Phi, psi and omega in degrees: 000312178299318183296323182291322179294321182285324172297320179296318177299322177291319176296321180293312179300319178296318177293325182293324177290336178269344186264168179086098178214143177232136176207162174234149171232147183233130170244108182251356178264099192259010179052040176079000178277159179261144178265349178216155180280352175284107181297340178280337184283148178264126178284129180259300183185163165262131188241136177235136181230143177210148173217151170210165187203171182249120185239146172252106192062246178254003182270123177290132173265299175218135178224169175286138179278106184284351173275335179228081181304139188099347181249172178246153178237131178262136173058030177233131181274093179252003181270070182211159183301322184298310183291323178286331172292320173301321179292323176299305184291332174292319177299316176299319176297316176307325186270014181070020180278147176263339181219152169238115189251162171060038184290130174235148182228156176212130178244151178200177177189168184213118175288129179245346171210170183307330183236002182251143189216142170250124181244145183219152176222137178236136176224137174223162179196171178255118180271122174229163179241129178292150182293144176286129179265000000 
């Protein structure tokens, strides 16, 4: 029994070091298609943001750091629509967009052991710039 608990702890620790990622992707080659029906708006890009993390029941162990994509956050619950939407809109602002339209989100998860869970959130939207008056 103790051996199984110790083995589970080592497996969990190993997975924790491999888990927890936040990232954004930008598609700015739109093949001449518009992202908005407003002909005066400038299309910037379609932006996709994702984060996932490793949990023990509902307690976050390691998650993607939505404040610093590419980094991990320990014992911080960043795997939620609010944090990932903030990461998405920050990327849109970085691209000089004034609006992010058609925001869509998706959440999911996977139990990997009786008490361990991998949780993920994806959010995407269209970054556009309002016309200069």
